[in-house]
All heavy atoms as a GROMACS GRO file, in nm:
protein
  612
    1MET      N    1   1.887   8.023  11.958
    1MET     CA    2   1.853   8.005  11.819
    1MET      C    3   1.981   8.012  11.736
    1MET      O    4   2.072   8.086  11.768
    1MET     CB    5   1.756   8.113  11.773
    1MET     CG    6   1.624   8.117  11.848
    1MET     SD    7   1.519   7.977  11.816
    1MET     CE    8   1.433   8.030  11.673
    2VAL      N    9   1.982   7.934  11.630
    2VAL     CA   10   2.097   7.933  11.539
    2VAL      C   11   2.047   7.943  11.396
    2VAL      O   12   1.933   7.910  11.366
    2VAL     CB   13   2.181   7.804  11.556
    2VAL    CG1   14   2.242   7.796  11.693
    2VAL    CG2   15   2.099   7.680  11.526
    3VAL      N   16   2.134   7.989  11.307
    3VAL     CA   17   2.100   7.992  11.165
    3VAL      C   18   2.140   7.858  11.106
    3VAL      O   19   2.251   7.811  11.122
    3VAL     CB   20   2.174   8.106  11.092
    3VAL    CG1   21   2.148   8.099  10.942
    3VAL    CG2   22   2.132   8.240  11.147
    4THR      N   23   2.046   7.795  11.038
    4THR     CA   24   2.071   7.665  10.976
    4THR      C   25   2.081   7.683  10.826
    4THR      O   26   2.004   7.756  10.767
    4THR     CB   27   1.955   7.568  11.009
    4THR    OG1   28   1.950   7.551  11.150
    4THR    CG2   29   1.977   7.434  10.943
    5LYS      N   30   2.178   7.616  10.766
    5LYS     CA   31   2.198   7.620  10.621
    5LYS      C   32   2.200   7.478  10.570
    5LYS      O   33   2.213   7.385  10.646
    5LYS     CB   34   2.330   7.689  10.587
    5LYS     CG   35   2.342   7.831  10.635
    5LYS     CD   36   2.478   7.887  10.602
    5LYS     CE   37   2.492   8.028  10.657
    5LYS     NZ   38   2.623   8.084  10.629
    6GLY      N   39   2.189   7.460  10.441
    6GLY     CA   40   2.204   7.326  10.386
    6GLY      C   41   2.108   7.297  10.273
    6GLY      O   42   2.133   7.211  10.192
    7THR      N   43   1.997   7.368  10.267
    7THR     CA   44   1.901   7.344  10.160
    7THR      C   45   1.903   7.459  10.060
    7THR      O   46   1.816   7.468   9.975
    7THR     CB   47   1.758   7.332  10.216
    7THR    OG1   48   1.725   7.454  10.283
    7THR    CG2   49   1.746   7.216  10.312
    8GLY      N   50   2.002   7.545  10.073
    8GLY     CA   51   2.007   7.663   9.989
    8GLY      C   52   1.938   7.781  10.054
    8GLY      O   53   1.945   7.893  10.005
    9ASP      N   54   1.872   7.757  10.165
    9ASP     CA   55   1.803   7.861  10.240
    9ASP      C   56   1.865   7.872  10.378
    9ASP      O   57   1.927   7.779  10.427
    9ASP     CB   58   1.654   7.828  10.256
    9ASP     CG   59   1.584   7.818  10.122
    9ASP    OD1   60   1.604   7.907  10.038
    9ASP    OD2   61   1.508   7.721  10.103
   10GLU      N   62   1.848   7.986  10.438
   10GLU     CA   63   1.889   8.006  10.576
   10GLU      C   64   1.766   8.037  10.658
   10GLU      O   65   1.678   8.110  10.614
   10GLU     CB   66   1.987   8.121  10.588
   10GLU     CG   67   2.121   8.097  10.523
   10GLU     CD   68   2.218   8.214  10.547
   10GLU    OE1   69   2.185   8.306  10.623
   10GLU    OE2   70   2.325   8.211  10.488
   11PHE      N   71   1.757   7.978  10.777
   11PHE     CA   72   1.647   8.011  10.865
   11PHE      C   73   1.689   7.985  11.010
   11PHE      O   74   1.782   7.911  11.037
   11PHE     CB   75   1.521   7.930  10.830
   11PHE     CG   76   1.543   7.781  10.831
   11PHE    CD1   77   1.518   7.707  10.946
   11PHE    CD2   78   1.587   7.715  10.718
   11PHE    CE1   79   1.538   7.570  10.947
   11PHE    CE2   80   1.607   7.578  10.719
   11PHE     CZ   81   1.582   7.506  10.835
   12TRP      N   82   1.620   8.050  11.100
   12TRP     CA   83   1.648   8.035  11.242
   12TRP      C   84   1.580   7.910  11.294
   12TRP      O   85   1.466   7.880  11.259
   12TRP     CB   86   1.598   8.156  11.320
   12TRP     CG   87   1.682   8.277  11.298
   12TRP    CD1   88   1.657   8.378  11.211
   12TRP    CD2   89   1.807   8.307  11.361
   12TRP    NE1   90   1.758   8.471  11.216
   12TRP    CE2   91   1.851   8.431  11.308
   12TRP    CE3   92   1.885   8.244  11.456
   12TRP    CZ2   93   1.970   8.490  11.348
   12TRP    CZ3   94   2.003   8.305  11.496
   12TRP    CH2   95   2.044   8.425  11.442
   13CYS      N   96   1.650   7.836  11.377
   13CYS     CA   97   1.590   7.720  11.442
   13CYS      C   98   1.646   7.709  11.583
   13CYS      O   99   1.753   7.764  11.612
   13CYS     CB  100   1.616   7.592  11.362
   13CYS     SG  101   1.788   7.544  11.354
   14PRO      N  102   1.575   7.641  11.672
   14PRO     CA  103   1.621   7.630  11.810
   14PRO      C  104   1.749   7.546  11.820
   14PRO      O  105   1.769   7.452  11.741
   14PRO     CB  106   1.506   7.561  11.882
   14PRO     CG  107   1.405   7.526  11.781
   14PRO     CD  108   1.447   7.579  11.649
   15ASN      N  109   1.834   7.580  11.917
   15ASN     CA  110   1.955   7.500  11.942
   15ASN      C  111   1.918   7.358  11.984
   15ASN      O  112   1.986   7.264  11.950
   15ASN     CB  113   2.038   7.562  12.055
   15ASN     CG  114   2.099   7.693  12.016
   15ASN    OD1  115   2.108   7.725  11.899
   15ASN    ND2  116   2.138   7.770  12.114
   16ASP      N  117   1.811   7.345  12.061
   16ASP     CA  118   1.767   7.216  12.115
   16ASP      C  119   1.620   7.197  12.080
   16ASP      O  120   1.532   7.231  12.159
   16ASP     CB  121   1.789   7.216  12.266
   16ASP     CG  122   1.759   7.083  12.330
   16ASP    OD1  123   1.699   6.996  12.264
   16ASP    OD2  124   1.795   7.065  12.447
   17PRO      N  125   1.590   7.143  11.961
   17PRO     CA  126   1.451   7.131  11.917
   17PRO      C  127   1.363   7.052  12.012
   17PRO      O  128   1.248   7.086  12.033
   17PRO     CB  129   1.460   7.062  11.781
   17PRO     CG  130   1.602   7.066  11.741
   17PRO     CD  131   1.684   7.094  11.861
   18ASP      N  132   1.416   6.944  12.071
   18ASP     CA  133   1.334   6.865  12.164
   18ASP      C  134   1.292   6.948  12.286
   18ASP      O  135   1.178   6.942  12.328
   18ASP     CB  136   1.409   6.740  12.210
   18ASP     CG  137   1.418   6.636  12.100
   18ASP    OD1  138   1.321   6.623  12.023
   18ASP    OD2  139   1.521   6.567  12.092
   19ARG      N  140   1.384   7.024  12.339
   19ARG     CA  141   1.352   7.108  12.455
   19ARG      C  142   1.250   7.216  12.416
   19ARG      O  143   1.154   7.242  12.487
   19ARG     CB  144   1.479   7.173  12.509
   19ARG     CG  145   1.454   7.258  12.631
   19ARG     CD  146   1.587   7.299  12.697
   19ARG     NE  147   1.560   7.383  12.810
   19ARG     CZ  148   1.566   7.516  12.809
   19ARG    NH1  149   1.600   7.580  12.699
   19ARG    NH2  150   1.539   7.586  12.916
   20TYR      N  151   1.270   7.276  12.300
   20TYR     CA  152   1.179   7.380  12.252
   20TYR      C  153   1.037   7.324  12.236
   20TYR      O  154   0.940   7.384  12.282
   20TYR     CB  155   1.231   7.434  12.118
   20TYR     CG  156   1.138   7.531  12.051
   20TYR    CD1  157   1.129   7.663  12.094
   20TYR    CD2  158   1.057   7.491  11.946
   20TYR    CE1  159   1.042   7.753  12.034
   20TYR    CE2  160   0.970   7.580  11.884
   20TYR     CZ  161   0.964   7.710  11.929
   20TYR     OH  162   0.878   7.798  11.868
   21LEU      N  163   1.026   7.209  12.170
   21LEU     CA  164   0.894   7.150  12.149
   21LEU      C  165   0.828   7.109  12.281
   21LEU      O  166   0.707   7.122  12.297
   21LEU     CB  167   0.904   7.030  12.054
   21LEU     CG  168   0.939   7.068  11.910
   21LEU    CD1  169   0.973   6.944  11.830
   21LEU    CD2  170   0.826   7.146  11.846
   22ALA      N  171   0.908   7.060  12.375
   22ALA     CA  172   0.854   7.024  12.505
   22ALA      C  173   0.800   7.146  12.579
   22ALA      O  174   0.696   7.139  12.646
   22ALA     CB  175   0.960   6.954  12.589
   23ILE      N  176   0.867   7.258  12.564
   23ILE     CA  177   0.820   7.382  12.629
   23ILE      C  178   0.692   7.431  12.563
   23ILE      O  179   0.596   7.469  12.630
   23ILE     CB  180   0.929   7.491  12.621
   23ILE    CG1  181   1.046   7.454  12.712
   23ILE    CG2  182   0.873   7.628  12.657
   23ILE    CD1  183   1.170   7.540  12.690
   24ILE      N  184   0.688   7.429  12.431
   24ILE     CA  185   0.572   7.481  12.358
   24ILE      C  186   0.453   7.387  12.364
   24ILE      O  187   0.339   7.428  12.384
   24ILE     CB  188   0.611   7.507  12.210
   24ILE    CG1  189   0.723   7.610  12.200
   24ILE    CG2  190   0.490   7.551  12.128
   24ILE    CD1  191   0.688   7.746  12.255
   25TYR      N  192   0.477   7.256  12.346
   25TYR     CA  193   0.368   7.159  12.330
   25TYR      C  194   0.356   7.058  12.443
   25TYR      O  195   0.282   6.962  12.430
   25TYR     CB  196   0.384   7.083  12.198
   25TYR     CG  197   0.377   7.173  12.078
   25TYR    CD1  198   0.490   7.201  12.004
   25TYR    CD2  199   0.257   7.231  12.040
   25TYR    CE1  200   0.483   7.285  11.893
   25TYR    CE2  201   0.250   7.314  11.930
   25TYR     CZ  202   0.363   7.339  11.857
   25TYR     OH  203   0.357   7.421  11.748
   26VAL      N  204   0.426   7.070  12.550
   26VAL     CA  205   0.434   6.981  12.666
   26VAL      C  206   0.532   6.868  12.641
   26VAL      O  207   0.571   6.838  12.529
   26VAL     CB  208   0.298   6.924  12.715
   26VAL    CG1  209   0.205   7.034  12.755
   26VAL    CG2  210   0.234   6.833  12.614
   27ASP      N  211   0.572   6.804  12.750
   27ASP     CA  212   0.680   6.706  12.747
   27ASP      C  213   0.656   6.587  12.656
   27ASP      O  214   0.749   6.531  12.601
   27ASP     CB  215   0.709   6.656  12.888
   27ASP     CG  216   0.768   6.766  12.975
   27ASP    OD1  217   0.831   6.858  12.920
   27ASP    OD2  218   0.747   6.761  13.097
   28ASP      N  219   0.533   6.544  12.640
   28ASP     CA  220   0.509   6.424  12.560
   28ASP      C  221   0.460   6.458  12.420
   28ASP      O  222   0.374   6.391  12.365
   28ASP     CB  223   0.412   6.331  12.631
   28ASP     CG  224   0.276   6.395  12.653
   28ASP    OD1  225   0.261   6.516  12.630
   28ASP    OD2  226   0.184   6.322  12.694
   29TYR      N  227   0.519   6.559  12.359
   29TYR     CA  228   0.475   6.607  12.228
   29TYR      C  229   0.487   6.502  12.118
   29TYR      O  230   0.422   6.513  12.014
   29TYR     CB  231   0.550   6.734  12.187
   29TYR     CG  232   0.696   6.712  12.157
   29TYR    CD1  233   0.739   6.683  12.030
   29TYR    CD2  234   0.792   6.719  12.258
   29TYR    CE1  235   0.872   6.661  12.001
   29TYR    CE2  236   0.925   6.698  12.230
   29TYR     CZ  237   0.964   6.669  12.103
   29TYR     OH  238   1.095   6.647  12.076
   30MET      N  239   0.568   6.400  12.138
   30MET     CA  240   0.588   6.298  12.034
   30MET      C  241   0.488   6.182  12.045
   30MET      O  242   0.491   6.090  11.965
   30MET     CB  243   0.730   6.242  12.042
   30MET     CG  244   0.835   6.341  11.994
   30MET     SD  245   0.818   6.386  11.820
   30MET     CE  246   0.866   6.235  11.740
   31ARG      N  247   0.400   6.185  12.143
   31ARG     CA  248   0.303   6.076  12.161
   31ARG      C  249   0.163   6.126  12.131
   31ARG      O  250   0.128   6.237  12.166
   31ARG     CB  251   0.308   6.025  12.304
   31ARG     CG  252   0.433   5.947  12.329
   31ARG     CD  253   0.431   5.889  12.468
   31ARG     NE  254   0.560   5.925  12.524
   31ARG     CZ  255   0.584   5.954  12.648
   31ARG    NH1  256   0.489   5.951  12.736
   31ARG    NH2  257   0.703   5.985  12.686
   32PHE      N  258   0.082   6.039  12.070
   32PHE     CA  259  -0.058   6.072  12.050
   32PHE      C  260  -0.128   6.067  12.185
   32PHE      O  261  -0.097   5.982  12.268
   32PHE     CB  262  -0.126   5.973  11.956
   32PHE     CG  263  -0.089   5.992  11.812
   32PHE    CD1  264  -0.014   5.898  11.746
   32PHE    CD2  265  -0.130   6.105  11.744
   32PHE    CE1  266   0.020   5.915  11.613
   32PHE    CE2  267  -0.096   6.124  11.611
   32PHE     CZ  268  -0.021   6.028  11.545
   33PRO      N  269  -0.221   6.156  12.207
   33PRO     CA  270  -0.294   6.151  12.334
   33PRO      C  271  -0.374   6.022  12.345
   33PRO      O  272  -0.429   5.974  12.246
   33PRO     CB  273  -0.386   6.273  12.328
   33PRO     CG  274  -0.390   6.313  12.185
   33PRO     CD  275  -0.267   6.260  12.119
   34ARG      N  276  -0.378   5.963  12.464
   34ARG     CA  277  -0.449   5.837  12.483
   34ARG      C  278  -0.599   5.853  12.464
   34ARG      O  279  -0.669   5.758  12.434
   34ARG     CB  280  -0.423   5.780  12.623
   34ARG     CG  281  -0.277   5.749  12.651
   34ARG     CD  282  -0.203   5.669  12.546
   34ARG     NE  283  -0.265   5.543  12.510
   34ARG     CZ  284  -0.240   5.476  12.399
   34ARG    NH1  285  -0.154   5.523  12.312
   34ARG    NH2  286  -0.300   5.363  12.374
   35SER      N  287  -0.652   5.973  12.477
   35SER     CA  288  -0.796   5.994  12.461
   35SER      C  289  -0.837   5.998  12.315
   35SER      O  290  -0.956   5.995  12.285
   35SER     CB  291  -0.838   6.124  12.530
   35SER     OG  292  -0.770   6.233  12.471
   36GLY      N  293  -0.742   6.003  12.224
   36GLY     CA  294  -0.772   6.004  12.082
   36GLY      C  295  -0.735   6.136  12.018
   36GLY      O  296  -0.722   6.238  12.084
   37VAL      N  297  -0.716   6.135  11.889
   37VAL     CA  298  -0.680   6.254  11.814
   37VAL      C  299  -0.807   6.313  11.754
   37VAL      O  300  -0.882   6.244  11.685
   37VAL     CB  301  -0.581   6.219  11.700
   37VAL    CG1  302  -0.546   6.342  11.620
   37VAL    CG2  303  -0.456   6.154  11.758
   38LEU      N  304  -0.832   6.441  11.781
   38LEU     CA  305  -0.950   6.506  11.725
   38LEU      C  306  -0.926   6.531  11.577
   38LEU      O  307  -0.814   6.551  11.532
   38LEU     CB  308  -0.978   6.636  11.798
   38LEU     CG  309  -1.007   6.622  11.947
   38LEU    CD1  310  -1.032   6.759  12.008
   38LEU    CD2  311  -1.126   6.531  11.970
   39HIS      N  312  -1.033   6.531  11.500
   39HIS     CA  313  -1.021   6.544  11.356
   39HIS      C  314  -1.068   6.681  11.310
   39HIS      O  315  -1.182   6.719  11.332
   39HIS     CB  316  -1.106   6.435  11.288
   39HIS     CG  317  -1.092   6.433  11.140
   39HIS    ND1  318  -0.975   6.398  11.077
   39HIS    CD2  319  -1.178   6.463  11.041
   39HIS    CE1  320  -0.991   6.404  10.947
   39HIS    NE2  321  -1.113   6.445  10.922
   40HIS      N  322  -0.978   6.756  11.248
   40HIS     CA  323  -1.010   6.887  11.189
   40HIS      C  324  -1.081   6.980  11.286
   40HIS      O  325  -1.178   7.047  11.250
   40HIS     CB  326  -1.094   6.871  11.062
   40HIS     CG  327  -1.021   6.801  10.952
   40HIS    ND1  328  -0.919   6.860  10.883
   40HIS    CD2  329  -1.034   6.676  10.902
   40HIS    CE1  330  -0.871   6.775  10.794
   40HIS    NE2  331  -0.938   6.663  10.804
   41GLY      N  332  -1.036   6.982  11.411
   41GLY     CA  333  -1.092   7.074  11.508
   41GLY      C  334  -1.228   7.035  11.560
   41GLY      O  335  -1.288   7.108  11.637
   42ASN      N  336  -1.280   6.921  11.520
   42ASN     CA  337  -1.409   6.876  11.570
   42ASN      C  338  -1.388   6.819  11.709
   42ASN      O  339  -1.333   6.712  11.726
   42ASN     CB  340  -1.466   6.769  11.475
   42ASN     CG  341  -1.602   6.721  11.517
   42ASN    OD1  342  -1.645   6.746  11.629
   42ASN    ND2  343  -1.669   6.650  11.429
   43ASP      N  344  -1.431   6.892  11.811
   43ASP     CA  345  -1.401   6.850  11.948
   43ASP      C  346  -1.495   6.742  12.001
   43ASP      O  347  -1.485   6.701  12.114
   43ASP     CB  348  -1.399   6.970  12.042
   43ASP     CG  349  -1.532   7.042  12.048
   43ASP    OD1  350  -1.626   7.002  11.977
   43ASP    OD2  351  -1.540   7.141  12.123
   44SER      N  352  -1.586   6.696  11.918
   44SER     CA  353  -1.678   6.592  11.965
   44SER      C  354  -1.655   6.457  11.897
   44SER      O  355  -1.723   6.360  11.929
   44SER     CB  356  -1.824   6.636  11.944
   44SER     OG  357  -1.848   6.651  11.805
   45GLU      N  358  -1.563   6.450  11.804
   45GLU     CA  359  -1.542   6.324  11.732
   45GLU      C  360  -1.394   6.297  11.716
   45GLU      O  361  -1.321   6.375  11.656
   45GLU     CB  362  -1.608   6.331  11.594
   45GLU     CG  363  -1.604   6.200  11.520
   45GLU     CD  364  -1.679   6.207  11.388
   45GLU    OE1  365  -1.674   6.312  11.321
   45GLU    OE2  366  -1.742   6.107  11.353
   46ARG      N  367  -1.349   6.186  11.773
   46ARG     CA  368  -1.210   6.146  11.758
   46ARG      C  369  -1.187   6.092  11.618
   46ARG      O  370  -1.280   6.043  11.553
   46ARG     CB  371  -1.174   6.038  11.859
   46ARG     CG  372  -1.185   6.083  12.003
   46ARG     CD  373  -1.156   5.970  12.098
   46ARG     NE  374  -1.242   5.856  12.070
   46ARG     CZ  375  -1.220   5.733  12.115
   46ARG    NH1  376  -1.115   5.706  12.189
   46ARG    NH2  377  -1.302   5.634  12.087
   47LEU      N  378  -1.063   6.100  11.572
   47LEU     CA  379  -1.028   6.049  11.439
   47LEU      C  380  -1.065   5.902  11.428
   47LEU      O  381  -1.120   5.858  11.327
   47LEU     CB  382  -0.879   6.070  11.412
   47LEU     CG  383  -0.826   6.022  11.279
   47LEU    CD1  384  -0.900   6.087  11.164
   47LEU    CD2  385  -0.678   6.050  11.268
   48PHE      N  386  -1.038   5.824  11.533
   48PHE     CA  387  -1.072   5.682  11.534
   48PHE      C  388  -1.222   5.661  11.512
   48PHE      O  389  -1.264   5.577  11.433
   48PHE     CB  390  -1.028   5.620  11.667
   48PHE     CG  391  -1.065   5.476  11.682
   48PHE    CD1  392  -0.989   5.377  11.622
   48PHE    CD2  393  -1.175   5.438  11.757
   48PHE    CE1  394  -1.023   5.243  11.635
   48PHE    CE2  395  -1.210   5.305  11.770
   48PHE     CZ  396  -1.134   5.207  11.710
   49ASP      N  397  -1.304   5.738  11.582
   49ASP     CA  398  -1.449   5.726  11.568
   49ASP      C  399  -1.494   5.767  11.428
   49ASP      O  400  -1.579   5.702  11.367
   49ASP     CB  401  -1.522   5.812  11.672
   49ASP     CG  402  -1.494   5.764  11.813
   49ASP    OD1  403  -1.475   5.642  11.833
   49ASP    OD2  404  -1.491   5.850  11.904
   50ARG      N  405  -1.437   5.874  11.377
   50ARG     CA  406  -1.472   5.920  11.243
   50ARG      C  407  -1.438   5.812  11.139
   50ARG      O  408  -1.516   5.785  11.048
   50ARG     CB  409  -1.400   6.050  11.212
   50ARG     CG  410  -1.440   6.111  11.080
   50ARG     CD  411  -1.365   6.242  11.058
   50ARG     NE  412  -1.410   6.304  10.937
   50ARG     CZ  413  -1.490   6.410  10.932
   50ARG    NH1  414  -1.534   6.464  11.042
   50ARG    NH2  415  -1.525   6.461  10.817
   51ALA      N  416  -1.322   5.749  11.154
   51ALA     CA  417  -1.282   5.642  11.062
   51ALA      C  418  -1.380   5.526  11.070
   51ALA      O  419  -1.425   5.474  10.968
   51ALA     CB  420  -1.141   5.595  11.094
   52ASN      N  421  -1.415   5.484  11.192
   52ASN     CA  422  -1.510   5.374  11.208
   52ASN      C  423  -1.646   5.408  11.150
   52ASN      O  424  -1.709   5.325  11.083
   52ASN     CB  425  -1.524   5.336  11.355
   52ASN     CG  426  -1.409   5.252  11.403
   52ASN    OD1  427  -1.338   5.191  11.324
   52ASN    ND2  428  -1.390   5.249  11.534
   53ASN      N  429  -1.693   5.530  11.173
   53ASN     CA  430  -1.824   5.572  11.124
   53ASN      C  431  -1.830   5.579  10.972
   53ASN      O  432  -1.937   5.571  10.913
   53ASN     CB  433  -1.864   5.707  11.183
   53ASN     CG  434  -1.888   5.699  11.332
   53ASN    OD1  435  -1.916   5.593  11.386
   53ASN    ND2  436  -1.877   5.813  11.399
   54ASN      N  437  -1.712   5.596  10.908
   54ASN     CA  438  -1.708   5.609  10.762
   54ASN      C  439  -1.645   5.489  10.693
   54ASN      O  440  -1.613   5.494  10.574
   54ASN     CB  441  -1.634   5.738  10.724
   54ASN     CG  442  -1.712   5.860  10.763
   54ASN    OD1  443  -1.812   5.892  10.699
   54ASN    ND2  444  -1.670   5.928  10.869
   55GLY      N  445  -1.623   5.381  10.769
   55GLY     CA  446  -1.569   5.259  10.710
   55GLY      C  447  -1.426   5.269  10.663
   55GLY      O  448  -1.387   5.202  10.568
   56LEU      N  449  -1.346   5.352  10.728
   56LEU     CA  450  -1.206   5.369  10.689
   56LEU      C  451  -1.117   5.276  10.772
   56LEU      O  452  -1.139   5.261  10.891
   56LEU     CB  453  -1.162   5.514  10.709
   56LEU     CG  454  -1.241   5.618  10.631
   56LEU    CD1  455  -1.199   5.757  10.672
   56LEU    CD2  456  -1.224   5.599  10.482
   57ASP      N  457  -1.018   5.218  10.709
   57ASP     CA  458  -0.926   5.126  10.776
   57ASP      C  459  -0.798   5.201  10.811
   57ASP      O  460  -0.715   5.228  10.725
   57ASP     CB  461  -0.896   5.008  10.683
   57ASP     CG  462  -0.808   4.903  10.748
   57ASP    OD1  463  -0.768   4.921  10.865
   57ASP    OD2  464  -0.780   4.804  10.680
   58LEU      N  465  -0.784   5.236  10.938
   58LEU     CA  466  -0.666   5.312  10.980
   58LEU      C  467  -0.539   5.228  10.981
   58LEU      O  468  -0.429   5.283  10.987
   58LEU     CB  469  -0.688   5.374  11.118
   58LEU     CG  470  -0.788   5.490  11.121
   58LEU    CD1  471  -0.803   5.544  11.263
   58LEU    CD2  472  -0.747   5.602  11.028
   59SER      N  473  -0.552   5.096  10.969
   59SER     CA  474  -0.430   5.014  10.963
   59SER      C  475  -0.352   5.043  10.835
   59SER      O  476  -0.230   5.030  10.831
   59SER     CB  477  -0.463   4.865  10.973
   59SER     OG  478  -0.537   4.822  10.861
   60ILE      N  479  -0.423   5.086  10.729
   60ILE     CA  480  -0.355   5.125  10.605
   60ILE      C  481  -0.271   5.250  10.629
   60ILE      O  482  -0.157   5.260  10.585
   60ILE     CB  483  -0.457   5.148  10.492
   60ILE    CG1  484  -0.528   5.017  10.458
   60ILE    CG2  485  -0.391   5.208  10.369
   60ILE    CD1  486  -0.647   5.034  10.366
   61VAL      N  487  -0.326   5.345  10.703
   61VAL     CA  488  -0.253   5.467  10.738
   61VAL      C  489  -0.131   5.432  10.821
   61VAL      O  490  -0.020   5.481  10.798
   61VAL     CB  491  -0.344   5.567  10.814
   61VAL    CG1  492  -0.265   5.687  10.861
   61VAL    CG2  493  -0.462   5.607  10.727
   62GLU      N  494  -0.151   5.343  10.919
   62GLU     CA  495  -0.040   5.301  11.004
   62GLU      C  496   0.072   5.238  10.921
   62GLU      O  497   0.190   5.266  10.942
   62GLU     CB  498  -0.089   5.203  11.110
   62GLU     CG  499   0.021   5.156  11.203
   62GLU     CD  500  -0.028   5.057  11.306
   62GLU    OE1  501  -0.133   4.994  11.284
   62GLU    OE2  502   0.040   5.043  11.408
   63GLN      N  503   0.035   5.152  10.826
   63GLN     CA  504   0.134   5.088  10.740
   63GLN      C  505   0.211   5.191  10.659
   63GLN      O  506   0.334   5.184  10.648
   63GLN     CB  507   0.065   4.989  10.647
   63GLN     CG  508   0.161   4.917  10.554
   63GLN     CD  509   0.089   4.823  10.459
   63GLN    OE1  510  -0.030   4.798  10.473
   63GLN    NE2  511   0.160   4.772  10.361
   64GLU      N  512   0.141   5.289  10.602
   64GLU     CA  513   0.208   5.392  10.523
   64GLU      C  514   0.303   5.475  10.610
   64GLU      O  515   0.414   5.508  10.568
   64GLU     CB  516   0.106   5.480  10.454
   64GLU     CG  517   0.034   5.410  10.341
   64GLU     CD  518  -0.061   5.501  10.265
   64GLU    OE1  519  -0.045   5.624  10.272
   64GLU    OE2  520  -0.152   5.448  10.199
   65LEU      N  521   0.259   5.508  10.731
   65LEU     CA  522   0.346   5.584  10.822
   65LEU      C  523   0.469   5.504  10.860
   65LEU      O  524   0.579   5.559  10.870
   65LEU     CB  525   0.268   5.628  10.946
   65LEU     CG  526   0.162   5.734  10.922
   65LEU    CD1  527   0.079   5.756  11.049
   65LEU    CD2  528   0.222   5.864  10.875
   66ASP      N  529   0.453   5.373  10.882
   66ASP     CA  530   0.567   5.287  10.912
   66ASP      C  531   0.666   5.286  10.795
   66ASP      O  532   0.788   5.291  10.816
   66ASP     CB  533   0.523   5.144  10.941
   66ASP     CG  534   0.465   5.127  11.080
   66ASP    OD1  535   0.491   5.212  11.167
   66ASP    OD2  536   0.392   5.027  11.100
   67GLU      N  537   0.615   5.280  10.672
   67GLU     CA  538   0.702   5.281  10.554
   67GLU      C  539   0.778   5.413  10.543
   67GLU      O  540   0.897   5.415  10.511
   67GLU     CB  541   0.621   5.254  10.429
   67GLU     CG  542   0.569   5.112  10.420
   67GLU     CD  543   0.469   5.091  10.306
   67GLU    OE1  544   0.447   5.184  10.226
   67GLU    OE2  545   0.413   4.980  10.299
   68ILE      N  546   0.709   5.523  10.569
   68ILE     CA  547   0.774   5.655  10.565
   68ILE      C  548   0.883   5.662  10.670
   68ILE      O  549   0.995   5.707  10.644
   68ILE     CB  550   0.669   5.768  10.584
   68ILE    CG1  551   0.576   5.774  10.464
   68ILE    CG2  552   0.738   5.902  10.610
   68ILE    CD1  553   0.453   5.859  10.486
   69TYR      N  554   0.850   5.618  10.792
   69TYR     CA  555   0.948   5.620  10.902
   69TYR      C  556   1.071   5.537  10.866
   69TYR      O  557   1.184   5.580  10.884
   69TYR     CB  558   0.882   5.569  11.030
   69TYR     CG  559   0.980   5.556  11.145
   69TYR    CD1  560   1.017   5.669  11.216
   69TYR    CD2  561   1.034   5.433  11.180
   69TYR    CE1  562   1.108   5.658  11.322
   69TYR    CE2  563   1.122   5.422  11.285
   69TYR     CZ  564   1.160   5.533  11.355
   69TYR     OH  565   1.249   5.523  11.457
   70THR      N  566   1.048   5.416  10.814
   70THR     CA  567   1.158   5.328  10.776
   70THR      C  568   1.247   5.393  10.671
   70THR      O  569   1.370   5.388  10.680
   70THR     CB  570   1.105   5.193  10.725
   70THR    OG1  571   1.027   5.133  10.828
   70THR    CG2  572   1.217   5.101  10.684
   71LYS      N  573   1.186   5.458  10.573
   71LYS     CA  574   1.262   5.524  10.468
   71LYS      C  575   1.345   5.639  10.526
   71LYS      O  576   1.463   5.653  10.493
   71LYS     CB  577   1.168   5.578  10.359
   71LYS     CG  578   1.244   5.642  10.246
   71LYS     CD  579   1.154   5.688  10.135
   71LYS     CE  580   1.239   5.750  10.026
   71LYS     NZ  581   1.162   5.813   9.924
   72ILE      N  582   1.285   5.719  10.612
   72ILE     CA  583   1.358   5.831  10.672
   72ILE      C  584   1.475   5.781  10.754
   72ILE      O  585   1.585   5.835  10.747
   72ILE     CB  586   1.262   5.916  10.760
   72ILE    CG1  587   1.162   5.990  10.672
   72ILE    CG2  588   1.341   6.012  10.849
   72ILE    CD1  589   1.052   6.056  10.749
   73MET      N  590   1.454   5.677  10.832
   73MET     CA  591   1.559   5.627  10.922
   73MET      C  592   1.672   5.557  10.845
   73MET      O  593   1.782   5.544  10.896
   73MET     CB  594   1.499   5.533  11.025
   73MET     CG  595   1.402   5.602  11.120
   73MET     SD  596   1.468   5.752  11.198
   73MET     CE  597   1.588   5.680  11.309
   74SER      N  598   1.644   5.512  10.722
   74SER     CA  599   1.748   5.442  10.646
   74SER      C  600   1.834   5.538  10.565
   74SER      O  601   1.934   5.498  10.508
   74SER     CB  602   1.684   5.339  10.553
   74SER     OG  603   1.610   5.403  10.451
   75GLU      N  604   1.795   5.664  10.557
   75GLU     CA  605   1.872   5.761  10.478
   75GLU      C  606   1.985   5.820  10.556
   75GLU      O  607   1.992   5.825  10.672
   75GLU     CB  608   1.780   5.872  10.426
   75GLU     CG  609   1.681   5.818  10.325
   75GLU     CD  610   1.585   5.924  10.272
   75GLU    OE1  611   1.584   6.038  10.321
   75GLU    OE2  612   1.511   5.891  10.180
   0.00000   0.00000   0.00000
């Protein structure tokens, strides 16, 4: 662990965040599970199913996430 500075605050963070997350959350922590993402702890309904059942278009969410990613990567 190291002390990180830069935002006016100091806090402890892992030396190797990818390794830390892989240990805590398993090796593929950056990928959505192929079985679907559960919504708000509901273990019987995937987010995809909930969206379909409620007429929600997840492609809009995907587009917004792509825009956020692009903005982060361009900074």
